[in-house]
C-alpha positions as CSV (number, residue, x, y, z in Angstrom):
1,M,22.7,8.5,-101.3
2,P,20.4,8.5,-98.1
3,P,16.7,9.3,-98.6
4,R,15.9,13.0,-98.1
5,R,14.0,13.9,-95.0
6,N,11.3,16.5,-94.7
7,L,11.9,18.2,-91.3
8,K,9.0,19.8,-89.7
9,P,9.5,23.4,-88.2
10,V,9.6,23.6,-84.4
11,S,6.6,25.2,-82.9
12,D,6.8,28.6,-81.5
13,Q,4.1,27.9,-79.0
14,P,5.6,27.7,-75.4
15,R,5.8,24.2,-73.8
16,R,3.0,23.0,-71.8
17,Q,3.7,23.6,-68.0
18,A,3.9,20.2,-66.2
19,P,1.8,20.1,-63.0
20,D,4.0,20.9,-59.9
21,L,5.3,17.7,-58.6
22,R,5.2,18.9,-55.0
23,D,1.3,19.2,-55.2
24,A,1.1,15.8,-56.8
25,V,3.0,13.9,-54.3
26,E,1.3,15.6,-51.5
27,A,-2.0,14.5,-52.8
28,A,-0.8,11.1,-53.4
29,I,0.4,10.9,-49.7
30,K,-2.9,12.3,-48.6
31,S,-4.8,9.5,-50.3
32,M,-2.6,6.8,-48.8
33,T,-5.0,6.3,-45.8
34,W,-3.0,3.2,-44.6
35,L,0.0,5.3,-43.5
36,T,0.7,5.7,-39.8
37,D,2.9,8.0,-37.7
38,A,5.8,5.5,-38.3
39,D,5.8,6.6,-42.1
40,E,6.2,10.2,-41.2
41,A,9.8,10.4,-42.1
42,M,9.3,8.6,-45.5
43,K,6.5,11.0,-46.1
44,T,8.7,13.8,-45.4
45,L,11.4,12.4,-47.7
46,A,9.1,12.2,-50.5
47,L,7.9,15.7,-50.2
48,R,11.4,17.0,-49.9
49,Q,12.7,15.2,-53.0
50,A,9.6,16.5,-54.9
51,D,10.5,19.9,-53.8
52,E,14.3,19.5,-54.8
53,I,13.1,18.4,-58.3
54,E,10.8,21.5,-58.6
55,Q,13.6,23.9,-57.2
56,A,15.9,22.6,-59.9
57,V,13.3,23.5,-62.5
58,D,12.9,26.9,-61.1
59,R,16.6,27.5,-61.0
60,A,17.1,26.4,-64.5
61,E,14.4,29.0,-65.6
62,L,16.0,31.9,-63.4
63,F,19.4,30.8,-65.0
64,D,17.8,31.3,-68.6
65,Q,16.6,34.7,-67.5
66,V,19.8,35.9,-66.0
67,K,21.9,34.7,-68.9
68,S,19.9,36.7,-71.4
69,D,20.1,39.7,-69.3
70,F,24.1,39.5,-69.1
71,A,24.6,38.3,-72.7
72,G,28.1,39.6,-73.8
73,D,29.4,40.3,-70.3
74,S,32.4,38.1,-70.1
75,S,32.9,38.6,-66.3
76,M,29.5,37.2,-65.6
77,Y,29.9,34.3,-68.0
78,K,32.0,32.2,-65.5
79,R,29.7,33.0,-62.6
80,L,26.8,31.8,-64.9
81,E,28.5,28.7,-65.7
82,K,29.0,27.8,-62.2
83,L,25.3,28.5,-61.4
84,Q,24.3,26.4,-64.7
85,S,26.0,23.4,-63.1
86,M,23.6,23.7,-60.2
87,C,20.7,24.3,-62.3
88,D,20.6,21.2,-64.4
89,A,17.0,20.0,-63.8
90,T,17.5,16.9,-66.0
91,K,20.3,15.8,-63.9
92,V,18.2,16.4,-60.7
93,V,15.2,14.7,-62.0
94,G,17.4,11.7,-63.2
95,W,19.0,11.4,-59.8
96,L,16.1,12.1,-57.6
97,G,13.2,10.9,-59.7
98,P,14.1,7.1,-59.1
99,Q,14.6,7.7,-55.5
100,L,11.3,9.4,-55.2
101,Q,9.6,6.6,-57.0
102,G,11.2,4.2,-54.4
103,V,10.1,6.2,-51.6
104,L,6.5,6.2,-52.8
105,R,6.7,2.5,-53.6
106,D,7.8,1.9,-50.1
107,L,4.8,3.8,-48.9
108,G,2.5,1.7,-51.0
109,G,2.0,4.3,-53.6
110,A,2.6,2.0,-56.5
111,P,0.3,-1.0,-57.8
112,A,2.9,-3.7,-56.8
113,A,3.5,-2.3,-53.4
114,R,-0.4,-2.1,-52.7
115,K,-0.7,-5.7,-54.0
116,A,1.9,-6.8,-51.5
117,M,0.2,-5.2,-48.8
118,Q,-3.0,-7.3,-49.3
119,T,-3.2,-10.1,-46.8
120,D,-5.4,-12.4,-48.9
121,K,-3.0,-12.4,-52.0
122,P,0.5,-11.1,-51.0
123,V,3.2,-10.9,-53.7
124,G,5.2,-14.0,-53.2
125,G,2.4,-15.8,-51.4
126,R,2.6,-18.9,-53.7
127,L,6.2,-19.4,-53.3
128,A,5.9,-19.1,-49.4
129,Q,3.2,-21.8,-49.8
130,L,5.5,-24.0,-51.9
131,R,8.3,-23.5,-49.3
132,A,6.1,-24.2,-46.2
133,G,4.8,-27.3,-48.0
134,A,8.2,-28.8,-48.8
135,S,9.0,-31.6,-46.6
136,P,12.5,-31.9,-44.9
137,A,12.2,-35.7,-45.7
138,G,13.1,-35.0,-49.2
139,E,16.6,-33.5,-48.3
140,H,19.6,-35.9,-48.4
141,E,21.6,-36.4,-45.5
142,A,25.5,-35.9,-46.1
């Protein structure tokens, strides 16, 4: 017989509201002082992706409100199901989150990307040194 588990009741307190991703991405981009006009499209893409993620969260909350307002109305249920498929914030974050991370990384918004931007210690610098120091004399002619 498996051991008995003591389950804790779920708290009735509302979930803590996460900071708005749009504000966080905008603040991050503003602190990237190395960006130039050539990075404008990537900055816009990052802001747009953050906005899409936040809109998905907003739509999911709206869906929950509408669903409770029309509980029991079968004609509205099918329309709500269609709307629900467009309001899955988890799917939107799962899809756009990694893309947003990639855009921010490409802008130098991640530690590894910033390290790669350093001229004195670039990522792959040691490998480049080894390749440059390799002599063609060590190669065998066919």
